[in-house]
C-alpha positions, 0 to 999 in steps of 0.5 A: 445514503444522503437522501435517507439521512439528511441528518447525515452530516460531519459530526454524525459521520462514521469512523471507518468506511469500506468500499468493495467492488471487486470484479464488478461489471456496473460501471465501477469507475463512474460510481466510484469518483460519484462516491468519492465526490460525496464522502468528501464531503462529509468526511473525515475518518480515521479507516478506510477499507477500498477494494476495486480489484479486478475492475474498470476502474481507471486513472481518473478513478484513481485521481479522485481517490487521490482527490479523497485522501487529501481532504482526510486529515484525521485518516490512520489507517489504510487498505486499497487492493486494486490487483489486476486493473488497466490503472497504469502509472500515472493513476498509481502517482496519483494515489501516491500523491494522495497518500504523501499527505497522510499520516497513517499509522498503518498503510495497505497496499494491494497492486497483483498483476499491474501497471505497478513499475520502480517509478511507481514503488520510488513514489510511493517510498517518497510518500512514506518519509512523509509519515515518519515516526507516525507508521507502525505497520506496513504491507505491500502486495506487488506479485507479477509487477514490473518492479526491479532491484532499483524500487524495491532496493529505494523502498526498502531504504525508506523503510530502514529510517522508519523509526516506528515501524514494528509490522511489516508485509512484503510481498515480491513473489513472481517478480523476476527481476527481484536479485540479491541485491534485493535480499541483503537489503531485505537482510540488514533491514530484518536483522539491524531493525530494533523495531521490528516484531512482526514480518513477513517477506515473500520472494517466491518465484524471483531469482533469490536463492534457497541458500538466501531464504535459509538465510532468512530461516536462520534470522528468525529463529535469532532476531525473534522475528515472524518470516 
């Protein structure tokens, strides 16, 4: 790319970047690290979408991604799909560290069937707190992970103090350690927020009861929000 476009400088750079290597058998990790090093030189971007789900990306790839994010001060929209990979807790903490340096308006994360746990979720919650009034849209998809009420409630507490959050999508499906404690905090967030307009919450195959799910459905009509 850079050899074909020798005049491709910071002033000419595209404002949107998309990288998609899902289920790839090429050496994604080394290629991904190389791509991140190049992109750090030709930024900045305002929107980045990366999909490396079910690839062989590992913690080193996450470290390269962290460095790229830290060199992207203009970034306002970030989407990361990193489902079913071998990334460990350390790799997720790298990503969280990179996100903490940003001032995003929209953040969408998907870590299905991964090693994502409560410590990771607490770290990401801390990163969200740094965005303060900027963040308006947040989505987190973490089915079949190791989170429990501890991490979920930490996240919900952070979301509750983001003053301009208007769109929220949380997917905790098949997280067997999510119980009524998380539900009560979610219910309070949804019913007391004056800014939230669009809300999608997936709680299938958790320890939350049908009666509690029905309470959310009633809250939908009362508070004019989408579930």
